[in-house]
C-alpha positions as CSV (number, residue, x, y, z in Angstrom):
1,M,111.4,126.5,96.8
2,D,115.0,124.8,96.3
3,W,113.8,122.4,94.1
4,L,111.6,125.1,92.2
5,K,114.8,127.2,91.8
6,S,117.2,124.7,90.3
7,K,114.5,124.5,87.5
8,A,114.1,126.8,84.2
9,I,110.0,126.9,84.2
10,S,107.9,129.6,83.6
11,D,105.9,131.1,86.9
12,A,102.6,129.5,85.4
13,A,104.8,126.2,85.7
14,I,106.0,127.2,89.4
15,T,102.2,128.0,90.5
16,A,101.4,124.3,89.6
17,Y,103.9,122.9,90.6
18,R,104.2,124.3,94.0
19,G,100.4,123.8,94.2
20,E,101.1,119.6,93.3
21,V,103.5,119.3,96.1
22,A,101.3,121.1,98.8
23,R,98.5,118.9,97.8
24,L,101.3,115.9,98.5
25,S,101.7,117.8,101.7
26,T,98.3,118.0,102.9
27,F,98.6,114.0,102.1
28,C,101.5,113.3,104.6
29,A,99.9,115.1,107.1
30,S,96.8,113.0,106.6
31,I,98.5,109.8,107.2
32,G,100.9,111.5,109.8
33,I,104.1,112.3,108.1
34,V,105.7,115.9,108.6
35,E,109.0,114.7,106.8
36,V,110.3,113.7,103.7
37,S,112.7,111.3,104.9
38,H,109.5,109.4,106.1
39,F,108.2,109.2,103.0
40,E,108.3,105.9,101.4
41,P,107.1,104.4,98.2
42,E,104.1,102.9,99.3
43,H,103.1,106.2,100.6
44,W,103.3,107.6,97.2
45,T,101.8,104.6,95.1
46,A,99.1,105.2,97.5
47,Y,98.6,108.8,96.7
48,V,98.9,108.0,92.9
49,T,95.9,105.5,93.3
50,C,93.9,108.0,95.3
51,L,94.5,110.8,92.2
52,S,91.7,110.0,89.9
53,T,89.3,107.5,92.3
54,D,88.8,109.3,95.5
55,R,90.4,112.4,97.4
56,S,88.0,112.4,100.3
57,A,90.7,110.9,102.6
58,I,92.9,114.0,101.6
59,S,89.7,116.3,102.3
60,S,85.6,116.1,101.7
61,Q,85.9,118.7,99.1
62,W,88.4,117.4,96.5
63,K,87.1,115.2,94.1
64,P,88.3,112.5,91.8
65,L,91.1,114.3,89.0
66,K,90.5,113.7,85.8
67,P,92.8,111.1,83.6
68,S,94.8,113.9,81.9
69,S,95.4,116.3,85.7
70,A,96.3,112.8,87.4
71,L,99.0,112.2,84.5
72,Q,100.3,116.0,85.5
73,A,99.9,115.5,89.5
74,F,101.7,111.9,88.8
75,R,104.4,113.3,87.0
76,I,105.2,116.7,89.0
77,T,105.6,114.8,92.0
78,R,107.9,112.3,90.5
79,A,110.2,115.3,89.5
80,F,109.8,116.4,92.5
81,L,110.9,113.1,94.3
82,L,113.7,112.7,92.2
83,H,115.0,115.8,93.2
84,C,114.6,114.7,97.0
85,T,116.5,111.7,95.8
86,R,119.5,113.5,94.3
87,S,119.7,116.0,97.6
88,G,119.5,112.8,99.8
89,W,116.5,113.0,101.4
90,L,115.1,110.0,101.0
91,N,117.0,106.3,99.9
92,W,114.7,105.4,97.0
93,D,114.3,105.9,93.4
94,P,110.7,107.3,92.5
95,R,111.8,106.0,89.0
96,D,112.0,101.8,90.6
97,V,109.0,102.2,91.5
98,D,105.6,100.7,90.0
99,A,102.6,103.1,90.2
100,S,100.8,103.8,87.8
101,I,97.9,105.4,87.7
102,P,94.5,104.3,87.6
103,T,91.7,104.9,84.5
104,A,89.7,107.6,86.5
105,M,85.4,107.3,85.5
106,R,83.9,109.8,83.8
107,S,82.2,112.5,85.1
108,G,78.5,110.8,85.5
109,E,78.9,107.3,85.1
110,L,77.6,105.1,87.4
111,P,78.8,101.7,87.2
112,T,76.5,98.4,87.3
113,I,77.3,96.5,90.4
114,G,78.5,93.1,88.1
115,K,81.2,95.0,86.1
116,S,82.4,97.7,89.8
117,L,82.4,94.6,91.6
118,S,84.1,91.8,92.0
119,P,82.5,88.4,92.8
120,S,84.6,88.1,95.8
121,L,83.7,91.6,97.3
122,R,79.8,90.8,96.8
123,E,80.1,88.1,98.5
124,V,81.3,89.8,101.0
125,L,78.6,92.5,101.1
126,S,76.0,89.7,101.1
127,N,77.5,88.1,103.9
128,A,78.5,85.4,102.3
129,P,82.0,84.5,103.9
130,L,83.0,84.3,107.5
131,A,85.8,86.1,108.6
132,A,88.3,84.6,110.1
133,D,89.9,86.8,112.3
134,E,89.9,90.6,113.9
135,Q,91.7,92.4,110.9
136,Q,89.5,90.5,107.8
137,A,86.4,90.8,109.9
138,R,87.2,94.8,110.5
139,R,88.1,95.0,106.4
140,Y,84.8,93.3,105.6
141,F,82.5,95.3,107.9
142,A,84.1,98.3,106.7
143,L,83.5,97.4,103.0
144,G,80.1,96.9,104.1
145,L,79.7,100.7,105.8
146,G,81.0,102.0,102.5
147,F,78.6,100.1,100.5
148,W,75.4,100.2,102.2
149,G,75.8,102.8,104.3
150,A,77.4,104.9,100.9
151,M,79.9,106.5,103.4
152,S,83.1,108.4,102.8
153,P,86.2,107.5,105.2
154,R,85.7,110.8,107.3
155,E,82.0,109.2,108.1
156,I,83.3,106.0,108.9
157,S,86.4,107.5,111.3
158,L,83.9,109.5,113.2
159,L,81.5,106.8,113.6
160,K,81.1,105.4,117.4
161,V,79.6,102.2,118.9
162,R,76.8,103.9,120.5
163,D,75.7,105.4,116.7
164,L,74.5,102.2,115.6
165,R,71.4,100.3,116.9
166,I,70.3,97.1,115.8
167,S,66.4,96.6,116.0
168,R,65.1,93.7,118.0
169,V,62.3,92.7,115.8
170,S,63.8,93.3,112.0
171,G,67.6,92.7,112.4
172,E,68.1,96.0,110.9
173,G,70.2,98.6,111.7
174,T,70.3,102.7,111.8
175,L,73.4,104.6,112.4
176,T,73.1,107.8,113.1
177,C,76.1,109.9,110.9
178,G,76.7,113.8,112.2
179,N,76.0,115.3,108.9
180,R,73.3,113.7,107.9
181,P,70.1,115.1,108.0
182,Y,68.2,111.3,108.5
183,P,69.3,107.9,110.3
184,V,71.8,105.4,107.5
185,V,69.5,102.5,107.1
186,L,71.8,99.4,107.2
187,P,70.2,95.3,105.9
188,V,70.4,92.9,108.3
189,E,73.5,91.3,106.3
190,L,75.9,94.7,107.4
191,V,74.0,93.5,110.7
192,A,75.5,90.4,110.3
193,L,79.6,91.8,109.5
194,W,79.3,93.9,112.4
195,R,78.4,91.1,115.0
196,R,81.1,89.1,113.2
197,Y,83.5,91.9,113.7
198,Q,82.4,92.9,117.5
199,Q,83.1,89.1,118.5
200,C,86.3,88.6,116.7
201,R,87.5,92.3,118.6
202,Q,86.5,90.6,121.9
203,E,88.2,87.3,121.3
204,A,91.5,89.6,120.2
205,T,91.7,92.1,123.0
206,S,91.1,92.2,126.8
207,R,89.7,95.6,126.2
208,S,85.7,96.2,126.8
209,I,83.8,97.5,123.5
210,K,81.7,100.1,125.2
211,P,79.4,102.4,123.7
212,S,82.3,105.4,123.2
213,S,84.3,103.3,121.9
214,A,85.0,103.8,118.0
215,L,82.9,101.4,115.7
216,I,86.1,100.5,113.2
217,S,89.2,100.8,115.4
218,N,92.9,100.7,116.0
219,L,94.6,96.6,116.4
220,R,96.4,97.4,118.7
221,S,95.0,100.6,120.9
222,G,91.6,100.6,120.0
223,D,91.5,104.0,118.8
224,S,89.7,106.0,116.3
225,L,91.2,105.4,112.4
226,C,92.1,108.0,110.4
227,T,90.1,109.0,107.2
228,W,93.4,107.7,105.2
229,S,93.5,104.8,107.5
230,I,89.4,104.0,106.6
231,W,90.5,104.5,102.7
232,A,93.8,101.8,102.5
233,L,91.6,99.4,104.9
234,M,89.4,98.9,101.8
235,Q,92.5,98.3,99.8
236,S,94.5,95.8,101.5
237,G,93.9,92.6,102.3
238,R,93.1,91.0,98.9
239,D,92.0,87.1,98.4
240,N,93.3,86.9,95.6
241,E,95.6,87.2,92.5
242,K,92.7,88.7,90.5
243,E,90.9,91.3,93.4
244,A,94.1,92.5,94.5
245,K,94.1,94.3,90.8
246,E,91.0,95.7,91.2
247,A,90.0,98.7,92.3
248,I,87.9,99.3,95.8
249,N,87.4,102.5,97.2
250,P,84.6,104.4,98.5
251,R,83.8,105.8,95.4
252,I,83.1,102.7,93.5
253,L,81.3,101.5,96.5
254,R,79.0,104.5,97.0
255,S,78.5,104.3,92.8
256,A,77.7,100.7,92.8
257,Y,75.5,101.4,95.4
258,V,73.1,104.0,93.7
259,E,73.1,102.1,90.6
260,G,71.9,99.2,92.6
261,T,69.1,101.4,94.1
262,T,68.0,103.1,91.4
263,R,67.8,101.6,88.0
264,N,64.4,101.0,88.1
265,A,63.3,104.1,90.0
266,A,64.5,106.3,87.2
267,R,62.3,104.0,85.0
268,D,59.5,104.0,87.1
269,I,59.0,108.1,87.1
270,G,59.5,108.1,83.6
271,I,56.9,105.7,82.9
272,V,54.7,108.0,85.1
273,R,55.6,111.2,83.4
274,N,54.5,109.7,80.3
275,Q,51.5,108.6,81.7
276,V,50.8,112.1,83.6
277,G,51.8,113.5,80.2
278,R,53.2,117.0,82.0
279,R,56.5,117.2,84.6
280,M,55.3,116.7,88.5
281,D,56.8,118.5,90.7
282,I,56.5,115.7,93.7
283,S,57.5,116.7,97.8
284,I,56.6,113.8,99.7
285,E,57.7,113.6,103.3
286,L,57.9,110.2,104.3
287,S,58.0,109.3,108.3
288,A,60.9,107.4,110.0
289,L,58.9,104.0,109.5
290,A,58.3,104.6,106.1
291,R,61.8,105.2,104.9
292,Q,62.7,102.5,106.7
293,R,60.7,100.5,104.8
294,A,61.3,101.5,101.6
295,L,64.7,101.5,102.0
296,G,64.3,97.9,103.4
297,S,62.9,97.0,99.9
298,L,65.2,98.3,97.7
299,H,67.7,96.7,99.7
300,E,66.3,93.2,98.7
301,V,66.3,94.3,95.1
302,T,70.0,95.4,95.4
303,L,70.7,92.5,97.4
304,A,69.4,89.8,94.9
305,K,71.6,91.9,92.5
306,L,74.7,91.2,94.3
307,R,73.8,87.3,94.5
308,E,73.2,87.1,90.9
309,P,76.1,84.6,89.5
310,P,78.6,86.2,86.8
311,R,77.4,85.8,83.4
312,A,79.7,84.4,80.8
313,T,81.3,86.9,78.6
314,Q,81.5,86.0,74.4
């Protein structure tokens, strides 16, 4: 309010400005920051990045902003932080921070796996690289859950070890997720990422991994990670300079998974509808085994796409 009183703006602008600062405050609360003086440049850049990529870490109901809205939010928060600096509440200047607005995906647009996921990320999701330590293994597993489970940071943060069950016959996994009507079916490749993470986790600490333990945990305490920490975990630890410039977030992973598993399905439905010559209203209730087999087949096709060598650009 001190900031708004210092500006000669309309009532409508005041409402917009207050709303944006309120959203910034909600973001701060989600990462445990309750005082302005504790807000650092990296927190602001993380907030700016999530504006047009994935805001579910703040609220599951908040969707990514359009480019124009994200730019407006960027300008408002920068002006507010500049006021905080001039008031002596911050010891850094937002004008000196390299915080750029990422390009938002157009509504309804689904990226192809080859375009949206880097070669190194595709290798991780297909279980090609061996994680060197617990930190890397944890990130690989989190990325795998974001893709193969199409899970949001909030869903991942709530998971316990007991929620994951591994078949002794097929080697596939199933996850019980509280807000989903059916178990999440996971391929053998993701189970392998979990086993490596489990191994590194046990070697790095004296704590035993119990059924009640967090499936993805804090490196020091072993406690569950908050939703923002899950989101940040996917962003961190890039393996090379090229990957560091690419956007990696749960929304992109989920979209790539949907594209990879349903591309042929949409085509097949269209072919059958043309063959029948009329609209089809089909309701099918599958057994748990049938669902697992169907998803297993779709995952095999998606895995093959992940392992395809990148096409040369002309």
